[in-house]
C-alpha positions as MATLAB code, in Angstrom:
seq = 'XXXXXXXXXXXXXXXXXXXXXXXXXXXXXXXXXXXXXXXXXXXXXXXXXXXXXXXXXXXXXXXXXXXXXXXXXXXXXXXXXXXXXXXXXXXXXXXXXXXXXXXXXXXXXXXXXXXXXXXXXXXXXXXXXXXXXXXXXXXXXXXXXXXXXXXXXXXXXXXXXXXXXXXXXXXXXXXXXXXXXXXXXXXXXXXXXXXXXXXXXXXXXXXXXXXXXXXXXXXXXXXXXXXXXXXXXXXXXXXXXXXXXXXXXXXXXXXXXXXXXXXXXXXXXXXXXXXXXXXXXXXXXXXXXXXXXXXXXXXXXXXXXXXXXXXXXXXXXXXXXXXXXXXXXXXXXXXXXXXXXXXXXXXXXXXXXXXXXXXXXXXXXXXXXXXXXXXXXXXXXXXXXXXXXXXXXXXXXXXXXXXXXXXXXXXXXXXXXXXXXXXXXXXXXXXXXXXXXXXXXXXXXXXXXXXXXXXXXXXXXXXXXXXXXXXXXXXXXXXXXXXXXXXXXXXXXXXXXXXXXXXXXXXXXXXXXXXXXXXXXXXXXXXXXXXXXXXXXXXXXXXXXXXXXXXXXXXXXXXXX';
ca = [
       0.000    0.000    0.000;
       2.877    2.376    0.777;
       4.494    1.709   -2.623;
       1.178    2.312   -4.349;
       0.612    5.521   -2.400;
       4.093    6.747   -3.312;
       3.452    6.004   -6.981;
       0.104    7.801   -6.898;
       1.666   10.792   -5.188;
       4.462   10.989   -7.760;
       1.921   10.859  -10.574;
       0.021   13.657   -8.863;
       3.129   15.823   -8.510;
       3.926   15.296  -12.186;
       0.367   16.269  -13.079;
       0.061   19.471  -11.080;
       3.594   20.900  -10.941;
       4.138   23.856  -13.301;
       6.804   23.422  -15.960;
       9.948   25.132  -14.709;
      13.626   25.330  -15.577;
      15.624   22.130  -14.965;
      18.177   24.206  -13.037;
      15.671   25.079  -10.304;
      16.508   22.148   -7.975;
      19.991   23.645   -7.677;
      18.906   27.282   -7.455;
      18.182   27.577   -3.729;
      21.328   25.681   -2.557;
      23.390   27.857   -4.879;
      21.926   31.023   -3.388;
      22.199   29.790    0.213;
      25.889   29.057   -0.346;
      26.469   32.820   -0.572;
      25.029   33.561    2.893;
      27.707   35.335    5.017;
      27.454   32.724    7.780;
      30.558   33.902    9.672;
      29.514   37.493   10.239;
      28.529   38.598   13.733;
      25.042   39.553   12.576;
      24.327   36.166   11.045;
      25.854   34.256   13.966;
      23.541   36.185   16.297;
      20.591   35.233   14.111;
      21.648   31.574   14.213;
      22.010   31.701   17.987;
      18.512   33.175   18.313;
      17.057   30.393   16.156;
      18.808   27.645   18.171;
      17.654   29.195   21.445;
      14.066   29.368   20.247;
      14.206   25.710   19.197;
      15.614   24.757   22.603;
      12.848   26.698   24.341;
      10.295   24.819   22.259;
      11.744   21.462   23.424;
      11.858   22.537   27.031;
       8.278   23.710   26.834;
       7.191   20.432   25.262;
       8.725   18.268   28.024;
       7.507   20.576   30.778;
      10.912   21.852   31.847;
       9.909   25.396   30.986;
       6.690   27.319   30.540;
       5.445   26.770   26.998;
       5.296   30.276   25.543;
       4.606   30.532   21.794;
       7.823   31.543   20.048;
       6.158   32.507   16.777;
       2.676   33.136   15.410;
       1.354   32.491   11.902;
       1.249   35.479    9.601;
      -1.980   37.404    9.327;
      -4.231   35.631    6.863;
      -2.540   32.243    7.340;
      -5.503   29.977    8.124;
      -3.686   26.648    8.164;
      -3.375   26.497   11.958;
      -6.598   28.194   13.068;
      -8.194   25.080   14.575;
      -7.923   24.721   18.394;
      -6.492   21.207   17.865;
      -3.208   22.873   16.962;
      -2.941   24.201   20.542;
      -2.316   20.732   21.973;
       1.318   20.548   23.238;
       2.717   18.151   20.611;
       0.992   19.783   17.657;
       1.776   23.261   18.939;
       5.437   22.228   18.932;
       5.147   20.850   15.390;
       3.470   24.045   14.213;
       5.977   26.393   15.859;
       8.974   24.340   14.755;
       7.729   24.596   11.178;
       7.058   28.342   11.403;
      10.418   29.067   13.039;
      12.336   26.999   10.497;
      10.403   28.596    7.633;
      11.251   32.064    8.882;
      14.897   31.098    9.349;
      15.231   29.706    5.810;
      13.648   32.796    4.290;
      15.998   34.985    6.333;
      18.914   32.988    4.933;
      17.767   33.594    1.380;
      17.243   37.277    2.122;
      20.806   37.530    3.476;
      22.364   35.825    0.447;
      25.023   37.864   -1.322;
      23.767   37.567   -4.875;
      21.909   39.775   -7.332;
      18.379   40.870   -6.482;
      16.675   38.922   -9.274;
      18.280   35.615   -8.285;
      17.569   36.224   -4.598;
      13.934   37.034   -5.344;
      13.552   33.892   -7.445;
      15.147   31.757   -4.735;
      12.832   33.282   -2.125;
       9.791   32.491   -4.276;
      10.680   28.827   -4.721;
      11.705   28.538   -1.074;
       8.203   29.698   -0.131;
       6.765   27.188   -2.593;
       8.744   24.410   -0.929;
       7.831   25.530    2.576;
       4.147   25.715    1.658;
       4.351   22.172    0.287;
       6.000   20.630    3.373;
       3.704   22.301    5.899;
       2.651   19.865    8.646;
      -0.933   20.783    7.790;
      -0.523   18.925    4.482;
       0.199   15.493    6.013;
      -2.221   13.296    7.873;
       0.007   12.281   10.806;
       1.061   15.854   11.588;
      -2.362   17.454   11.176;
      -4.453   17.070   14.360;
      -7.663   18.018   12.574;
      -7.177   15.161   10.114;
      -6.338   12.636   12.847;
      -9.353   13.676   14.940;
     -11.727   13.338   12.006;
     -10.258    9.965   11.031;
     -10.840    8.686   14.575;
     -14.413   10.009   14.608;
     -15.248    8.353   11.264;
     -13.366    5.082   11.889;
     -11.037    5.918    9.011;
     -13.801    6.580    6.478;
     -12.607   10.167    5.958;
      -9.191    8.904    4.861;
     -10.722    6.300    2.537;
     -12.983    8.935    0.982;
     -10.007   11.239    0.593;
      -7.939    8.571   -1.177;
     -10.843    7.991   -3.552;
     -10.988   11.708   -4.328;
      -7.241   11.815   -4.848;
      -7.416    8.975   -7.378;
     -10.244   10.717   -9.249;
      -8.301   13.984   -9.436;
      -5.122   12.256  -10.576;
      -7.056   10.796  -13.493;
      -8.375   14.277  -14.340;
      -5.024   15.994  -13.849;
      -6.548   18.784  -11.794;
      -7.631   19.566   -8.254;
     -11.381   19.570   -7.708;
     -12.187   22.815   -5.923;
     -15.975   22.712   -5.956;
     -18.890   20.336   -6.353;
     -18.909   20.374  -10.144;
     -22.156   18.417  -10.345;
     -24.025   21.557   -9.283;
     -23.127   23.589  -12.372;
     -23.635   23.444  -16.101;
     -22.812   26.111  -18.663;
     -26.026   27.184  -20.323;
     -28.222   25.883  -17.504;
     -27.200   27.889  -14.445;
     -24.005   29.544  -15.729;
     -23.731   31.880  -18.747;
     -27.510   32.256  -18.969;
     -27.881   35.882  -20.093;
     -30.206   35.684  -23.094;
     -28.706   36.216  -26.519;
     -27.515   34.487  -29.671;
     -24.341   33.652  -31.552;
     -24.416   35.894  -34.622;
     -20.993   35.079  -36.100;
     -18.290   32.453  -35.759;
     -14.942   31.510  -37.232;
     -12.183   29.107  -36.192;
     -11.183   31.005  -33.060;
     -14.295   32.776  -31.772;
     -18.029   32.999  -31.609;
     -19.558   36.465  -31.339;
     -22.575   36.670  -29.035;
     -25.148   39.457  -29.208;
     -27.325   39.845  -26.121;
     -31.040   40.552  -26.013;
     -31.814   44.117  -24.854;
     -33.363   44.470  -21.397;
     -34.395   48.123  -21.781;
     -36.780   49.813  -24.206;
     -34.073   52.284  -25.213;
     -30.358   51.629  -25.562;
     -27.210   53.664  -25.973;
     -26.482   54.547  -29.575;
     -22.886   53.295  -29.367;
     -22.665   49.503  -28.885;
     -20.387   47.764  -26.370;
     -17.981   44.982  -27.408;
     -16.595   42.807  -24.596;
     -13.265   41.017  -25.159;
     -12.579   38.571  -22.292;
      -9.334   36.638  -21.785;
      -8.698   33.684  -24.092;
      -6.904   31.783  -21.329;
     -10.214   30.956  -19.623;
     -13.834   30.671  -20.706;
     -15.683   33.971  -21.039;
     -18.408   33.207  -18.509;
     -16.419   34.552  -15.576;
     -18.205   37.699  -16.771;
     -21.578   35.927  -16.918;
     -21.737   33.509  -14.016;
     -25.230   33.784  -12.538;
     -27.789   36.578  -12.717;
     -26.809   38.061   -9.366;
     -23.100   38.413  -10.268;
     -23.114   38.685  -14.070;
     -21.230   41.667  -15.430;
     -22.611   40.943  -18.894;
     -26.222   41.100  -17.711;
     -25.495   44.249  -15.690;
     -24.038   45.941  -18.778;
     -27.173   45.041  -20.739;
     -29.348   46.383  -17.920;
     -27.552   49.730  -18.156;
     -28.941   50.161  -21.662;
     -26.030   48.896  -23.735;
     -26.250   46.864  -26.929;
     -23.739   44.230  -25.833;
     -21.635   41.925  -27.979;
     -19.112   39.484  -26.497;
     -16.245   37.431  -27.903;
     -16.375   33.779  -26.853;
     -12.868   32.479  -27.565;
     -12.522   28.887  -28.650;
     -10.443   26.367  -26.722;
      -7.988   25.665  -29.529;
      -8.037   22.109  -30.973;
      -4.750   20.489  -32.101;
      -5.444   21.113  -35.795;
      -5.326   24.878  -35.097;
      -2.083   24.707  -33.139;
      -0.359   26.938  -35.708;
      -2.301   30.100  -34.744;
      -0.282   33.242  -34.034;
      -0.988   36.327  -31.915;
      -1.604   38.039  -35.286;
      -4.555   35.701  -35.873;
      -6.125   36.545  -32.513;
      -5.781   40.239  -33.408;
      -6.905   40.104  -37.043;
      -9.451   37.271  -37.030;
     -10.328   37.856  -33.383;
     -10.569   41.426  -32.139;
     -10.702   43.234  -35.489;
     -13.077   40.734  -37.092;
     -15.446   40.893  -34.110;
     -15.435   44.699  -34.286;
     -16.159   44.585  -38.018;
     -19.199   42.366  -37.435;
     -20.477   44.632  -34.640;
     -20.334   47.611  -37.017;
     -22.202   45.754  -39.754;
     -24.938   44.485  -37.424;
     -25.506   47.789  -35.602;
     -24.721   50.092  -38.553;
     -22.725   52.261  -36.172;
     -19.293   53.622  -37.030;
     -17.795   53.142  -33.567;
     -18.148   51.069  -30.427;
     -16.887   51.070  -26.851;
     -14.678   48.133  -25.916;
     -14.471   46.461  -22.506;
     -11.549   44.035  -22.147;
     -10.281   41.809  -19.366;
      -6.758   40.506  -18.552;
      -5.007   39.143  -21.674;
      -8.027   40.333  -23.645;
      -6.753   43.825  -22.889;
      -3.403   42.964  -24.440;
      -5.141   41.742  -27.576;
      -7.259   44.902  -27.810;
      -4.274   47.169  -27.164;
      -2.179   45.526  -29.878;
      -5.111   45.573  -32.310;
      -5.365   49.375  -32.148;
      -2.077   50.164  -33.995;
      -3.002   47.607  -36.664;
      -6.402   49.272  -37.055;
      -4.771   52.709  -37.157;
      -2.573   51.576  -40.050;
      -5.759   50.588  -41.930;
      -7.579   53.850  -41.063;
     -10.119   51.935  -38.959;
     -11.205   54.401  -36.274;
     -13.714   52.029  -34.719;
     -13.075   52.313  -30.964;
     -14.616   55.336  -29.251;
     -13.274   54.222  -25.855;
     -11.381   51.286  -24.397;
     -11.570   49.791  -20.913;
      -8.731   47.608  -19.630;
      -9.700   45.491  -16.619;
      -6.726   43.989  -14.755;
      -4.643   44.114  -17.932;
      -0.876   44.532  -17.955;
       0.844   46.365  -20.791;
       3.989   47.365  -18.880;
       5.656   44.066  -17.871;
       8.713   45.571  -16.193;
       7.498   44.100  -12.888;
       4.943   41.367  -13.659;
       4.913   39.826  -10.195;
       5.703   36.269   -9.129;
       4.623   34.754  -12.444;
       7.971   35.920  -13.850;
       9.749   33.178  -11.906;
       8.237   30.556  -14.198;
       9.238   32.348  -17.388;
      12.835   32.398  -18.599;
      14.803   32.017  -21.797;
      15.214   28.264  -21.361;
      11.430   27.858  -21.427;
      11.008   30.170  -24.420;
      13.799   28.587  -26.476;
      12.525   25.089  -25.831;
       9.082   26.133  -27.059;
      10.362   28.139  -30.024;
      12.150   24.999  -31.224;
       8.707   23.428  -31.622;
       6.958   26.317  -33.375;
       7.289   24.915  -36.887;
       5.208   21.918  -35.813;
       2.714   24.033  -33.887;
       1.046   22.626  -30.827;
      -1.187   23.344  -27.880;
      -0.514   24.873  -24.471;
      -2.841   23.076  -22.098;
      -5.281   25.240  -20.206;
      -4.771   22.928  -17.240;
      -1.057   23.759  -17.263;
      -1.830   27.465  -17.231;
      -4.423   27.063  -14.463;
      -1.964   25.099  -12.306;
       0.664   27.786  -12.771;
      -1.695   30.563  -11.708;
      -2.913   28.509   -8.735;
       0.651   27.942   -7.562;
       1.066   31.694   -7.113;
      -1.335   31.345   -4.169;
      -0.549   27.753   -3.319;
      -1.928   27.679    0.231;
      -5.315   29.008   -0.875;
      -5.642   27.368   -4.289;
      -3.753   24.065   -3.903;
      -2.955   22.902   -0.391;
      -6.243   24.044    1.095;
      -8.044   21.611   -1.218;
      -5.450   18.859   -0.746;
      -6.160   18.918    2.990;
      -9.922   19.293    2.726;
     -10.531   16.767   -0.071;
      -7.735   14.204    0.240;
      -6.951   14.179    3.962;
     -10.418   14.933    5.318;
     -12.426   13.358    2.505;
     -14.851   16.266    2.283;
     -16.905   17.230   -0.742;
     -16.089   20.848   -1.583;
     -19.095   23.174   -1.464;
     -20.581   24.477   -4.740;
     -18.961   27.721   -5.870;
     -19.519   29.052   -9.388;
     -16.232   30.956   -9.559;
     -14.195   27.859   -8.703;
     -16.116   25.784  -11.240;
     -15.089   28.340  -13.862;
     -11.509   28.268  -12.574;
     -11.258   24.558  -13.411;
     -12.927   24.931  -16.819;
      -9.799   25.998  -18.668;
      -9.151   26.674  -22.357;
      -6.210   25.571  -24.508;
      -4.094   28.064  -26.458;
      -2.052   27.707  -29.631;
       1.639   27.249  -28.797;
       2.942   29.923  -31.239;
       0.480   32.514  -29.915;
       1.307   31.840  -26.267;
       5.077   31.688  -26.847;
       4.956   35.034  -28.670;
       3.082   36.462  -25.687;
       5.644   35.216  -23.151;
       8.653   36.408  -25.149;
       7.421   39.826  -26.259;
       5.461   40.815  -23.192;
       6.965   39.100  -20.156;
      10.609   38.669  -21.128;
      11.249   41.638  -23.420;
       8.497   44.055  -22.282;
       8.031   45.067  -25.903;
       4.626   46.696  -25.418;
       6.456   49.475  -23.584;
       9.087   49.766  -26.351;
       7.676   51.474  -29.465;
       8.357   49.676  -32.731;
      10.147   46.723  -31.117;
       7.971   44.154  -32.911;
       5.300   43.943  -35.605;
       1.858   42.375  -35.917;
       0.019   41.832  -39.196;
       2.949   43.592  -40.882;
       2.553   46.709  -38.710;
       5.175   48.001  -36.207;
       3.445   48.217  -32.825;
       3.689   51.544  -31.001;
       1.274   51.827  -28.096;
       2.515   55.335  -27.320;
       0.591   56.424  -30.417;
      -2.705   55.250  -28.913;
      -4.885   58.260  -28.095;
      -8.193   56.430  -27.542;
      -9.880   57.441  -24.251;
      -9.107   54.640  -21.813;
     -10.413   53.482  -18.449;
      -7.856   51.369  -16.560;
      -9.021   49.200  -13.674;
      -6.688   47.245  -11.393;
      -7.197   45.202   -8.218;
      -5.066   45.953   -5.184;
      -4.392   42.310   -4.191;
      -4.105   40.930   -7.725;
      -1.464   38.164   -7.866;
      -1.623   37.873  -11.676;
      -1.600   41.553  -12.713;
       0.034   43.598   -9.911;
      -1.826   46.873   -9.673;
       1.292   49.016   -9.902;
       2.151   47.323  -13.192;
      -1.386   47.938  -14.477;
      -0.919   51.603  -13.526;
       2.022   51.627  -15.948;
      -0.485   51.841  -18.823;
      -0.797   55.538  -17.951;
       2.844   55.967  -18.959;
       2.263   54.276  -22.330;
      -1.065   55.459  -23.738;
      -1.182   59.124  -24.690;
      -4.935   59.696  -24.746;
      -7.154   60.703  -21.787;
      -7.030   57.960  -19.150;
      -8.802   57.250  -15.892;
      -7.249   54.836  -13.403;
      -9.348   53.186  -10.698;
      -8.127   50.701   -8.097;
     -10.450   48.105   -6.601;
     -10.133   46.098   -3.425;
      -9.423   42.340   -3.398;
      -7.870   40.221   -6.141;
      -7.838   39.444   -9.853;
     -11.341   37.979   -9.991;
     -13.126   38.972   -6.768;
     -12.014   42.582   -7.180;
     -13.130   42.741  -10.792;
     -16.403   40.812  -10.713;
     -18.107   42.835   -7.980;
     -21.789   43.432   -8.693;
     -23.081   46.706   -7.193;
     -26.120   44.945   -5.715;
     -23.846   42.976   -3.395;
     -22.683   46.152   -1.638;
     -19.214   44.683   -1.093;
     -15.696   46.067   -1.003;
     -14.532   49.500   -2.086;
     -12.437   51.220   -4.723;
     -10.044   54.160   -4.913;
     -10.115   57.127   -7.285;
      -7.775   60.060   -7.766;
      -8.413   62.651  -10.485;
      -5.134   64.469   -9.861;
      -2.054   63.808  -11.959;
       0.540   61.531  -10.368;
       4.005   60.478  -11.453;
       4.104   57.141   -9.611;
       1.503   54.611   -8.454;
       2.533   55.291   -4.865;
       1.814   59.006   -5.107;
      -1.445   58.218   -6.909;
      -2.572   55.990   -4.037;
      -1.442   58.433   -1.353;
      -3.807   61.026   -2.796;
      -6.656   58.623   -3.645;
     -10.155   58.691   -2.171;
     -11.747   55.439   -1.041;
     -15.359   54.925   -2.101;
     -17.620   52.112   -0.892;
     -19.111   49.488   -3.170;
     -18.418   48.399   -6.722;
     -16.179   50.188   -9.203;
     -18.692   49.286  -11.938;
     -20.727   52.353  -10.971;
     -17.765   54.666  -11.522;
     -16.994   52.973  -14.849;
     -20.578   53.311  -16.049;
     -20.582   57.021  -15.145;
     -17.322   57.500  -17.077;
     -18.645   55.567  -20.071;
     -21.697   57.787  -20.537;
     -19.674   60.476  -22.327;
     -18.948   57.954  -25.084;
     -22.304   56.179  -25.472;
     -24.138   58.693  -27.675;
     -27.841   59.379  -27.558;
     -30.611   56.974  -26.601;
     -32.286   55.034  -29.425;
     -34.972   52.375  -29.568;
     -33.727   48.886  -28.763;
     -33.554   46.471  -31.687;
     -36.297   43.847  -31.626;
     -34.229   41.157  -33.341;
     -30.662   39.924  -32.999;
     -28.188   39.776  -35.845;
     -28.758   41.304  -39.297;
     -28.755   40.406  -42.960;
     -25.769   38.144  -43.453;
     -25.484   37.567  -39.701;
     -28.500   35.518  -38.752;
     -28.418   33.898  -35.304;
     -26.523   30.607  -35.463;
     -27.551   29.241  -32.074;
     -28.688   30.571  -28.683;
     -26.148   31.940  -26.230;
     -23.841   30.774  -24.728;
     -22.967   28.850  -27.905;
     -20.951   25.688  -28.565;
     -17.436   27.011  -28.095;
     -17.773   27.814  -24.398;
     -19.184   24.347  -23.707;
     -16.307   22.470  -25.345;
     -13.988   20.659  -22.960;
     -10.540   19.346  -23.786;
      -8.541   16.629  -22.030;
];
């Protein structure tokens, strides 16, 4: 049984671990070898650590009063249960926390360049998160108590769940049986009015007698399915936009099948963003539209604008970038997974094409918040055998989309490694040199303060690139929860600052906090670009663009192994 368990665990590690540089196993030891261990400062730090460990032992055996030597960081929920206060498990917990702090201090003291030290610190935290005593049955008192109360059934149920997830290659975060796209997710009424190999274009049924003259095109990320913006009625941004009197169109990106593994970023721009905009103009018979984009969708929209400018296509009256990063000079922890070894290995395969698995991308993003998005579910599902509660956002999180290898590799090289969006003319798309500093389209930039995918200060960097009128708004919470925040919920807050600022820090210092959802501020800003009110169209589509099928369409329902 132990051999089988070890084999299962190794298969699981191979399934969920992000692809990283082969040199990484040697990175942390290499960095730690530069620690100035013989200095007085470091010797004092070592002595303090040894004394704290000795005090822990003395407290455990009763030779000294057991006083906690260290407390978990704020927000660390792994040790919240009172079972961790029992003497033995309190010792296990504190020993782990002390040793973790000591190792991170060693990395911080290493005499190496900042980039290498930062990378070593990131992977040290990854390792420490993985070996937490909370992640193992025998060192987790909550797990042992539950196993005793259920006569071991919790462990048997957990092993069954582990086997199921290994076969799927992903961690189950929610009760997936409770959701279905088109039944209780992505249910805003509309129709697919156009499709090609990479997208379906959805037009939504008006919900008001009059609508804004200028239509709204939504470009979501192609990394995930679009319905993060149309979960259920009470938290659907799409439905809310329709309710505000907009004629709404939305791009539903296709999860790319292997036969389309040759697609380039150019194709997503030309046959994606620009083609969708062309169809919107033909259906509505309006010259311009407002564009709302999200995450990598913002990158696609931003790079489409110079191509459109070269063709004299002045189609965008305004652009909104939600948690989108154009300046990649400091992209956050995701940068530690992206280096030249990864890019060169992928570029060697470009002639053959290929697919980047959406599951791989989802695992990488989850690892940036491993305790919340990996180990929390390992403990709950596999060690405690619990069925995760239904949660629409987490269902969406596991419903990933595949990307074409050439497109994704271009994105990593030009954006993350070379930061070319901030360097005018450094690359071309569709035969056009890309210069985002020539973009003068009015732009609304939204970022989320705790975003681990698009750090808000990097999103603020768009203000240094675009040259048109811009408004920057900062929301509370993270990449998804901060963005998808329906006003009816009355949750969170956002910050605004209409005064000019030279840095994100000075912008925030002078910002005003407002309660509730940033959507209200965005809608107020958008009104100057929506035109007059006109009667809502009674039918969807137009001549040459008859409805193909009801929303949400086929593409969003497709699942790939």
